C-alpha positions in Angstrom: 18.4 47.4 54.9 17.2 45.3 57.8 15.1 42.2 57.5 11.7 42.2 59.2 12.7 39.2 61.3 15.6 41.2 62.7 13.2 43.9 64.0 11.2 41.4 66.0 13.3 40.3 69.1 12.3 39.3 72.5 13.4 40.8 75.8 16.6 38.9 75.9 17.5 40.0 72.3 16.4 36.6 70.9 13.6 36.1 68.5 10.3 34.8 69.8 10.0 31.0 69.7 7.2 30.8 67.1 9.3 32.6 64.6 12.4 30.6 65.4 12.5 29.2 61.8 15.5 29.7 59.6 15.1 31.7 56.4 15.4 28.5 54.2 12.5 26.9 56.0 10.3 29.9 55.3 11.4 29.8 51.7 10.6 26.1 51.3 7.1 26.5 52.9 5.9 29.4 50.9 5.8 29.9 47.1 8.2 32.5 45.9 7.0 34.7 43.1 9.6 36.6 41.3 11.4 37.2 38.0 13.7 34.3 38.6 10.8 31.8 38.5 9.6 32.8 35.1 13.1 32.6 33.6 13.3 29.0 35.0 9.8 28.2 33.7 10.7 29.5 30.3 13.9 27.4 30.2 11.9 24.4 31.2 9.2 25.0 28.5 12.0 25.6 26.0 13.6 22.3 26.9 10.2 20.5 26.6 9.6 22.2 23.3 13.0 21.1 22.0 12.3 17.6 23.3 8.9 17.5 21.5 10.6 18.8 18.3 13.2 16.1 18.5 10.6 13.4 19.0 8.6 14.8 16.0 11.7 14.8 13.8 12.6 11.3 14.8 9.0 10.1 14.1 9.0 11.8 10.8 12.3 10.3 9.8 11.1 6.8 10.9 8.0 7.3 8.8 10.0 8.4 5.7 12.3 5.4 6.1 9.2 3.1 6.4 7.7 4.6 3.3 10.9 4.2 1.3 11.4 0.6 2.5 7.9 -0.5 1.7 8.1 1.1 -1.8 11.4 -0.7 -2.4 9.9 -4.0 -1.1 6.9 -3.6 -3.4 9.1 -3.0 -6.4 11.2 -6.1 -5.5 8.0 -8.2 -5.1 6.7 -7.1 -8.5 10.1 -7.8 -10.1 10.2 -11.2 -8.5 6.6 -12.0 -9.6 7.3 -10.9 -13.2 10.5 -13.0 -13.2 8.6 -16.1 -12.0 6.0 -15.6 -14.8 8.7 -15.2 -17.4 10.5 -18.3 -16.1 7.2 -20.3 -16.4 6.7 -19.1 -20.0 10.3 -19.8 -21.3 9.5 -23.5 -22.1 6.6 -22.4 -24.3 8.8 -19.9 -26.1 11.3 -22.7 -26.7 8.5 -24.9 -28.1 7.5 -22.1 -30.5 11.0 -21.8 -31.8 11.2 -25.5 -32.3 7.8 -25.4 -34.1 8.9 -22.6 -36.4 12.0 -24.6 -37.4 10.1 -27.8 -37.9 7.4 -26.1 -40.0 10.0 -24.5 -42.3 11.4 -28.0 -43.1 8.1 -29.9 -43.3 5.8 -29.4 -46.2 2.8 -30.9 -44.3 0.5 -28.2 -42.9 -1.4 -30.6 -40.7 1.8 -31.5 -38.8 2.6 -27.8 -38.3 -1.0 -27.2 -37.1 -0.8 -30.1 -34.7 2.5 -28.7 -33.3 1.0 -25.3 -32.8 -2.0 -26.8 -31.0 0.3 -28.6 -28.6 2.2 -25.4 -27.9 -1.1 -23.5 -27.4 -2.3 -26.1 -24.8 1.0 -26.0 -23.0 0.8 -22.2 -22.8 -2.8 -22.3 -21.7 -2.0 -24.9 -18.9 0.9 -22.8 -17.7 -1.2 -19.6 -17.5 -4.0 -21.6 -15.8 -1.6 -22.8 -13.1 -0.7 -19.1 -12.4 -4.4 -18.3 -11.8 -5.7 -17.3 -15.3 -9.3 -18.3 -16.1 -11.3 -17.4 -19.3 -14.7 -15.7 -19.1 -17.7 -17.5 -20.5 -19.6 -14.7 -22.3 -21.6 -16.0 -25.3 -25.3 -16.2 -24.4 -24.9 -14.5 -21.0 -26.5 -11.1 -20.0 -24.4 -8.1 -20.9 -22.6 -6.9 -17.8 -20.6 -3.7 -17.9 -18.4 -5.0 -15.0 -17.2 -7.9 -17.2 -17.9 -6.9 -20.8 -16.9 -4.1 -23.2 -19.5 -3.7 -25.9 -18.0 -3.2 -29.4 -21.3 -2.9 -31.2 -25.0 -3.7 -30.9 -26.8 -5.7 -33.6 -30.4 -6.7 -33.9 -31.0 -9.8 -31.9 -31.7 -12.9 -34.2 -34.1 -14.2 -31.5 -36.2 -12.3 -28.9 -34.5 -14.1 -25.9 -31.1 -12.8 -27.0 -32.0 -9.1 -26.5 -29.6 -7.5 -24.0 -27.4 -10.6 -24.1 -24.0 -11.3 -25.6 -24.3 -12.6 -29.2 -20.7 -13.0 -30.1 -17.3 -12.6 -28.6 -14.7 -10.6 -30.5 -11.9 -10.8 -27.9 -12.0 -13.2 -24.9 -11.9 -11.8 -21.4 -9.9 -13.3 -18.5 -9.9 -13.4 -14.8 -6.7 -13.6 -12.7 -7.5 -15.1 -9.3 -11.2 -14.2 -9.7 -10.4 -10.6 -10.5 -11.0 -9.2 -14.0 -7.7 -9.1 -15.8 -9.1 -8.2 -19.2 -12.7 -7.3 -20.2 -14.3 -9.3 -22.9 -15.0 -7.4 -26.1 -18.4 -8.5 -27.2 -21.3 -7.9 -29.6 -24.6 -7.3 -27.8 -28.1 -8.0 -29.1 -30.5 -5.1 -29.3 
């Protein structure tokens, strides 16, 4: 089969000057549409898809590693915090042991009571240094965000209606956040 360019020749057997382009120049200047182009496009798209999948898998793996690492760090932090608290309470535990031994030997109840009060104050100061603060509840207005009502009783005075009359169990804050709700008796 002859090419069309071979059919067009001048008088001397040469091609005319305006068509004096090589076949590669014509191929470069005009888009070629054929089945070879779609196969190359498919390969390119497949490569891009594979690259995107690879990036996704790497990102997912990085996220999983981050999640595991932060969970491990959180557990280590909690363990360290608990260890520090236990370490701070060990001297109080030692004092209780000494107090129990001393009260077994001594017959004087006032000396044992004085020893227990010293230990109580030491424990209280240690916890206070760690951020513990007691709630003041008696005589304040009942607040469900701070108090847990055990029961309601008739208020002895009119101004005590809706207020805390008595405290059954003391409530505490830890760094200004409620650690334990106060169990109270409310006037009705």
